[in-house]
C-alpha positions as a LaTeX table, in Angstrom:
\begin{tabular}{lrrr}
\hline
Residue & $x$ (\AA) & $y$ (\AA) & $z$ (\AA) \\
\hline
Met1 & 10.55 & 4.49 & $-12.39$ \\
Pro2 & 12.46 & 3.01 & $-9.44$ \\
Ile3 & 14.22 & $-0.29$ & $-9.97$ \\
Thr4 & 12.08 & $-1.99$ & $-7.32$ \\
Ala5 & 8.89 & $-1.14$ & $-9.23$ \\
Lys6 & 10.43 & $-2.41$ & $-12.46$ \\
Leu7 & 11.48 & $-5.68$ & $-10.80$ \\
Asp8 & 8.03 & $-6.02$ & $-9.22$ \\
Glu9 & 6.53 & $-5.90$ & $-12.72$ \\
Phe10 & 8.60 & $-8.95$ & $-13.67$ \\
Gly11 & 7.75 & $-10.72$ & $-10.41$ \\
Lys12 & 9.64 & $-13.19$ & $-8.24$ \\
Pro13 & 11.93 & $-14.56$ & $-10.97$ \\
Ala14 & 13.48 & $-11.12$ & $-11.46$ \\
Trp15 & 14.10 & $-10.75$ & $-7.73$ \\
Ile16 & 15.66 & $-14.21$ & $-7.56$ \\
Ala17 & 17.90 & $-13.40$ & $-10.51$ \\
Leu18 & 18.98 & $-10.15$ & $-8.82$ \\
Ile19 & 19.77 & $-12.03$ & $-5.59$ \\
Val20 & 21.86 & $-14.61$ & $-7.46$ \\
Leu21 & 23.64 & $-11.88$ & $-9.40$ \\
Gly22 & 24.27 & $-9.98$ & $-6.16$ \\
Phe23 & 25.86 & $-13.07$ & $-4.59$ \\
Met24 & 28.00 & $-13.60$ & $-7.68$ \\
Val25 & 29.26 & $-10.00$ & $-7.71$ \\
Phe26 & 29.81 & $-9.49$ & $-3.97$ \\
Trp27 & 28.27 & $-11.80$ & $-1.37$ \\
Pro28 & 27.29 & $-9.05$ & 1.13 \\
Leu29 & 25.37 & $-7.36$ & $-1.68$ \\
Gly30 & 23.48 & $-10.60$ & $-2.39$ \\
Leu31 & 22.77 & $-11.00$ & 1.31 \\
Ala32 & 21.47 & $-7.43$ & 1.53 \\
Ile33 & 19.16 & $-7.95$ & $-1.46$ \\
Leu34 & 17.92 & $-11.24$ & 0.02 \\
Ala35 & 17.19 & $-9.56$ & 3.36 \\
Phe36 & 15.36 & $-6.72$ & 1.59 \\
Thr37 & 13.17 & $-9.08$ & $-0.45$ \\
Leu38 & 12.25 & $-11.13$ & 2.61 \\
Trp39 & 11.63 & $-8.08$ & 4.81 \\
Ser40 & 9.52 & $-6.27$ & 2.20 \\
Gly41 & 7.42 & $-9.37$ & 1.56 \\
Arg42 & 8.24 & $-9.58$ & $-2.12$ \\
Met43 & 8.85 & $-13.32$ & $-1.76$ \\
Gly44 & 5.62 & $-13.84$ & 0.14 \\
Cys45 & 7.36 & $-15.48$ & 3.10 \\
Gly46 & 8.41 & $-12.51$ & 5.22 \\
Tyr47 & 6.63 & $-10.89$ & 8.14 \\
Tyr48 & 5.03 & $-8.28$ & 5.89 \\
Gly49 & 4.54 & $-10.62$ & 2.96 \\
Ser50 & 1.04 & $-11.82$ & 3.64 \\
His51 & $-1.89$ & $-9.46$ & 3.96 \\
Asp52 & $-4.02$ & $-12.31$ & 5.24 \\
His53 & $-1.60$ & $-13.29$ & 8.00 \\
Trp54 & $-3.87$ & $-12.19$ & 10.84 \\
Gln55 & $-6.99$ & $-13.52$ & 9.13 \\
Arg56 & $-5.42$ & $-16.99$ & 8.90 \\
Lys57 & $-4.45$ & $-16.78$ & 12.58 \\
Met58 & $-8.00$ & $-15.76$ & 13.54 \\
Asp59 & $-9.51$ & $-18.58$ & 11.46 \\
His60 & $-7.13$ & $-21.06$ & 13.09 \\
Leu61 & $-8.10$ & $-19.77$ & 16.54 \\
Gln62 & $-11.78$ & $-20.00$ & 15.65 \\
Arg63 & $-11.38$ & $-23.64$ & 14.56 \\
Lys64 & $-9.65$ & $-24.42$ & 17.85 \\
Met65 & $-12.42$ & $-22.74$ & 19.83 \\
Asp66 & $-15.10$ & $-24.61$ & 17.90 \\
Trp67 & $-13.26$ & $-27.87$ & 18.50 \\
Met68 & $-12.99$ & $-27.15$ & 22.24 \\
Arg69 & $-16.65$ & $-26.17$ & 22.40 \\
Ser70 & $-17.66$ & $-29.40$ & 20.67 \\
Lys71 & $-15.50$ & $-31.38$ & 23.13 \\
Met72 & $-17.04$ & $-29.60$ & 26.12 \\
Thr73 & $-20.60$ & $-30.12$ & 24.93 \\
Gly74 & $-20.01$ & $-33.66$ & 23.76 \\
Gly75 & $-20.00$ & $-32.82$ & 20.07 \\
Pro76 & $-22.41$ & $-34.51$ & 17.68 \\
Arg77 & $-22.92$ & $-37.50$ & 20.00 \\
Gly78 & $-24.63$ & $-35.34$ & 22.59 \\
Gly79 & $-23.95$ & $-35.33$ & 26.29 \\
Ser80 & $-20.78$ & $-34.09$ & 27.89 \\
Pro81 & $-17.74$ & $-36.31$ & 28.29 \\
Trp82 & $-17.16$ & $-34.65$ & 31.69 \\
Gly83 & $-20.60$ & $-35.18$ & 33.12 \\
Gly84 & $-22.20$ & $-31.97$ & 31.88 \\
Gly85 & $-25.85$ & $-31.33$ & 31.47 \\
Met86 & $-28.20$ & $-33.86$ & 29.99 \\
Trp87 & $-28.76$ & $-31.71$ & 26.88 \\
Gly88 & $-25.10$ & $-31.19$ & 26.14 \\
Gly89 & $-24.53$ & $-28.13$ & 28.32 \\
Ala90 & $-21.17$ & $-27.13$ & 29.72 \\
Pro91 & $-19.80$ & $-29.46$ & 32.37 \\
Thr92 & $-20.44$ & $-28.42$ & 35.94 \\
Ser93 & $-17.73$ & $-28.12$ & 38.54 \\
Gly94 & $-20.11$ & $-28.55$ & 41.44 \\
Asn95 & $-19.60$ & $-24.90$ & 42.40 \\
Arg96 & $-22.43$ & $-22.76$ & 41.03 \\
Ala97 & $-20.57$ & $-19.48$ & 41.56 \\
Phe98 & $-17.60$ & $-20.73$ & 39.54 \\
Asp99 & $-19.89$ & $-22.12$ & 36.82 \\
Glu100 & $-21.63$ & $-18.73$ & 36.51 \\
Tyr101 & $-18.25$ & $-16.96$ & 36.41 \\
Arg102 & $-16.98$ & $-19.35$ & 33.73 \\
Thr103 & $-20.12$ & $-18.94$ & 31.64 \\
Glu104 & $-19.94$ & $-15.14$ & 31.87 \\
Thr105 & $-16.20$ & $-15.13$ & 31.03 \\
Leu106 & $-16.73$ & $-17.36$ & 27.99 \\
Arg107 & $-19.57$ & $-15.14$ & 26.80 \\
Arg108 & $-17.41$ & $-12.03$ & 27.27 \\
Leu109 & $-14.50$ & $-13.63$ & 25.38 \\
Glu110 & $-16.79$ & $-14.56$ & 22.49 \\
Asp111 & $-18.10$ & $-10.97$ & 22.41 \\
Glu112 & $-14.53$ & $-9.62$ & 22.39 \\
Gln113 & $-13.58$ & $-12.03$ & 19.61 \\
Arg114 & $-16.57$ & $-10.89$ & 17.54 \\
Glu115 & $-15.67$ & $-7.22$ & 18.16 \\
Phe116 & $-12.05$ & $-7.88$ & 17.20 \\
Lys117 & $-13.13$ & $-9.57$ & 13.95 \\
Asp118 & $-15.34$ & $-6.57$ & 13.19 \\
Phe119 & $-12.41$ & $-4.24$ & 13.94 \\
Leu120 & $-10.12$ & $-6.17$ & 11.58 \\
Glu121 & $-12.78$ & $-6.02$ & 8.86 \\
Arg122 & $-13.16$ & $-2.24$ & 9.30 \\
Leu123 & $-9.37$ & $-1.87$ & 9.26 \\
Arg124 & $-9.10$ & $-3.83$ & 6.01 \\
Met125 & $-11.93$ & $-1.78$ & 4.50 \\
Ala126 & $-10.25$ & 1.51 & 5.50 \\
Lys127 & $-6.93$ & 0.37 & 4.03 \\
Asp128 & $-8.59$ & $-0.72$ & 0.79 \\
Lys129 & $-10.49$ & 2.57 & 0.60 \\
Ser130 & $-7.36$ & 4.66 & 1.17 \\
Glu131 & $-5.46$ & 2.71 & $-1.50$ \\
Phe132 & $-8.35$ & 3.15 & $-3.92$ \\
Asp133 & $-8.65$ & 6.87 & $-3.14$ \\
Gln134 & $-4.90$ & 7.27 & $-3.71$ \\
Phe135 & $-5.19$ & 5.45 & $-7.03$ \\
Met136 & $-8.09$ & 7.65 & $-8.13$ \\
Ala137 & $-6.24$ & 10.82 & $-7.07$ \\
Glu138 & $-3.17$ & 9.78 & $-9.07$ \\
Arg139 & $-5.37$ & 8.95 & $-12.03$ \\
Arg140 & $-7.14$ & 12.34 & $-11.88$ \\
Asn141 & $-3.84$ & 14.22 & $-11.62$ \\
Arg142 & $-2.25$ & 12.46 & $-14.57$ \\
Pro143 & $-2.34$ & 14.51 & $-17.80$ \\
Ala144 & $-4.51$ & 13.30 & $-20.62$ \\
Pro145 & $-2.58$ & 11.24 & $-23.19$ \\
Asp146 & $-3.56$ & 13.46 & $-26.15$ \\
Ala147 & $-3.04$ & 16.80 & $-24.37$ \\
Pro148 & 0.18 & 18.67 & $-25.11$ \\
Pro149 & 2.65 & 18.87 & $-22.22$ \\
Pro150 & 2.42 & 22.10 & $-20.19$ \\
Gln151 & 4.98 & 24.74 & $-21.10$ \\
Gly152 & 6.74 & 26.53 & $-18.30$ \\
\hline
\end{tabular}
């Protein structure tokens, strides 16, 4: 069993202890271990550390879009703060061609956002499925605990 897998079993405290020990023995070694733990995501703060990184970004973007949409339509008070339609429609610029273009562009962006969310969901599902299939393959290939070891 590799040392990284063994340390992962013990969790973050083991990695922290290894980093401290590395700095005590030879500071470049400690720095290398620290860089490895951050890069690999074992501390949960590196680039690869969070599997939900993009989901959080998408949720944040969605909240911003909802907030902007509520501002443009006047929110719960009704009516637009910029002189939009009487029923809370998007504000008009006075140029019908531009208003139609803006409406179509916003609709297209919302469609693209929905498609991108669906893509991310399919990507997550495929990753989960491949990890599960790998686990099942390893489990099937492992010898039974009560079977004698093969002689060669």
